[in-house]
C-alpha positions in Angstrom: -0.2 0.2 0.3 1.0 3.4 -0.7 -0.1 6.9 0.3 -1.1 9.3 -2.7 -2.8 12.7 -1.6 -6.2 11.3 0.9 -5.9 8.0 -0.8 -4.3 4.7 0.1 -3.8 2.6 -2.7 -3.2 -1.5 -2.8 0.4 -1.9 -4.9 -1.6 -4.6 -7.0 -3.6 -1.4 -9.0 0.1 -1.0 -10.8 1.3 -5.0 -10.6 -2.0 -7.0 -11.5 -2.7 -6.8 -15.3 -6.9 -6.9 -16.5 -9.1 -5.7 -19.5 -13.0 -6.7 -19.4 -13.6 -9.3 -22.0 -17.3 -9.4 -22.7 -16.9 -12.0 -25.4 -16.1 -14.4 -22.4 -17.8 -13.5 -19.5 -21.0 -11.6 -21.3 -21.0 -9.0 -18.1 -21.7 -11.8 -15.7 -20.2 -8.7 -12.7 -23.8 -6.7 -14.0 -25.7 -10.1 -13.0 -23.9 -12.1 -10.2 -23.2 -11.2 -6.9 -25.5 -10.5 -3.5 -25.9 -6.5 -3.8 -26.0 -3.7 -6.5 -23.5 -1.5 -7.6 -22.2 0.8 -5.0 -23.2 4.1 -5.2 -22.7 7.7 -3.6 -25.1 10.1 -2.0 -24.8 12.5 -5.3 -25.6 9.2 -7.2 -28.5 8.4 -6.3 -29.8 12.1 -6.9 -28.2 11.8 -10.3 -30.3 8.7 -10.9 -33.8 9.9 -9.5 -33.2 12.8 -12.2 -32.3 10.9 -15.1 -34.5 7.7 -14.6 -37.1 9.2 -17.2 -34.8 8.9 -19.5 -33.0 5.5 -18.9 -36.3 4.4 -18.5 -37.2 3.3 -22.5 -33.9 1.2 -22.2 -34.6 -0.8 -19.4 -36.2 -4.1 -19.4 -39.8 -4.3 -18.3 -38.0 -6.6 -15.0 -35.9 -4.1 -14.4 -38.8 -1.0 -14.3 -40.9 -2.8 -12.2 -38.0 -3.8 -9.6 -37.1 0.7 -9.5 -40.7 1.2 -9.7 -41.4 -0.4 -6.5 -38.3 -0.4 -4.6 -37.2 3.1 -5.8 -34.2 4.2 -8.2 -31.7 2.9 -5.2 -31.8 1.4 -2.6 -29.9 0.9 1.0 -28.5 -2.5 1.5 -27.9 -4.7 4.1 -24.7 -3.0 5.1 -26.1 0.4 5.0 -24.2 1.7 2.0 -26.1 2.6 -0.7 -27.0 0.7 -4.3 -28.6 -0.1 -7.3 -31.4 -2.2 -6.8 -31.6 -5.8 -8.0 -34.1 -8.1 -10.4 -34.8 -10.9 -7.8 -31.5 -10.5 -5.9 -29.6 -11.2 -9.1 -29.5 -9.0 -12.0 -29.1 -5.1 -11.8 -32.1 -3.4 -12.2 -30.9 -0.9 -15.1 -29.0 -4.4 -17.3 -30.2 -4.8 -20.5 -29.0 -7.5 -22.8 -27.7 -7.7 -26.3 -27.8 -11.2 -26.9 -26.4 -13.3 -24.0 -24.6 -10.2 -23.1 -25.7 -7.8 -20.1 -25.0 -4.0 -21.2 -26.2 -1.0 -18.9 -29.1 0.3 -19.5 -27.7 3.7 -18.2 -25.0 4.3 -20.3 -26.9 3.1 -23.6 -28.7 6.3 -22.8 -25.6 8.3 -21.9 -23.9 6.6 -25.5 -27.3 8.0 -27.6 -26.5 11.3 -26.4 -30.0 11.7 -23.7 -27.8 11.9 -20.7 -24.3 13.3 -19.8 -23.8 10.5 -17.2 -21.8 7.6 -17.8 -23.0 5.1 -15.3 -21.8 4.7 -11.6 -18.4 5.4 -10.7 -18.6 2.1 -9.3 -19.0 0.2 -12.4 -17.0 2.0 -14.5 -13.9 1.8 -12.0 -14.3 -2.0 -11.7 -12.1 -4.0 -10.9 -10.8 -1.1 -8.4 -12.9 -0.6 -5.5 -13.2 2.1 -3.4 -13.5 1.9 0.2 -14.5 5.3 2.2 -13.0 6.3 5.5 -13.0 9.5 7.4 -9.8 11.1 6.7 -8.9 8.6 3.5 -10.5 6.9 0.1 -9.1 3.4 0.1 -8.2 1.9 -3.6 -8.0 -1.5 -4.0 -8.3 -4.2 -6.7 -10.8 -6.8 -6.7 -10.2 -10.1 -7.3 -13.6 -12.4 -8.3 -13.3 -15.1 -10.3 -15.6 -14.7 -12.9 -13.2 -11.7 -14.0 -10.5 -14.9 -14.8 -10.7 -14.0 -18.6 -10.1 -10.4 -18.2 -7.1 -11.4 -15.6 -5.8 -13.5 -18.6 -6.5 -11.0 -21.5 -5.1 -8.4 -19.5 -1.4 -10.5 -19.3 -1.9 -11.3 -22.9 -2.0 -7.6 -23.8 0.4 -6.4 -21.0 -2.5 -3.7 -19.2 -1.9 -2.8 -15.8 -5.6 -2.5 -14.0 -4.7 1.4 -13.3 -4.3 2.0 -17.0 -7.1 0.0 -18.0 -9.3 2.0 -15.6 -7.8 5.8 -16.4 -10.9 7.1 -17.2 -12.6 6.1 -14.4 -10.0 6.9 -11.8 -9.7 10.5 -13.5 -13.0 10.7 -13.2 -13.3 10.0 -9.7 -10.1 11.3 -8.4 -8.7 14.1 -11.1 -6.3 14.4 -14.0 -3.2 15.6 -11.5 -4.1 12.7 -9.3 -3.8 9.9 -12.1 -0.4 11.9 -13.2 1.1 11.0 -9.9 0.0 7.5 -10.3 1.5 6.8 -13.3 4.5 7.9 -12.2 4.5 6.1 -9.2 4.1 3.1 -11.2 6.9 4.4 -13.3 8.9 4.2 -10.6 7.7 1.0 -8.9 8.3 -0.9 -12.3 11.8 0.7 -12.4 12.4 -0.2 -8.8 11.3 -4.2 -9.9 13.1 -4.4 -12.8 16.4 -3.7 -10.8 15.5 -6.1 -8.1 15.1 -8.8 -10.1 17.9 -8.2 -12.6 20.3 -8.4 -9.4 
């Protein structure tokens, strides 16, 4: 772990490799698990506001879940999150054949809204845990993403590069540029260590 501003970052974010492989996993992270996508308070307000523009993209069962529970819910651990359909799929999930996609992102891609999707989804496989004085930035290893790990290794793309846009969205460009400098130094030090 190392400190960067008001964040504590796991080295795994620099050294593990990852590239989503939708053709292999079919978007399993949106339909597996036991909780919705984590949301910030600000994001719950955004979802409430943009829901009418997202609604036409959603499946009937997603709409039913949202209209019963709300555009967001309080999870069992008291965190804010997206609602689920029958405790499985995120209510905002749509399908293109067998592949799960995000209805929010589809509305964004069509230019109907200017918010891509929850930052927690955009950041995955990075997860942020908020503490009173800092944010912990961790790599979340999930076996449904084994194909993404293999593809990342094949393409030699570390996690922090794969989620560059999302990290900039969450922490800003200056923070990301500092992270890149740390990653470069980390790589240089590791090469020295292995070449001894």
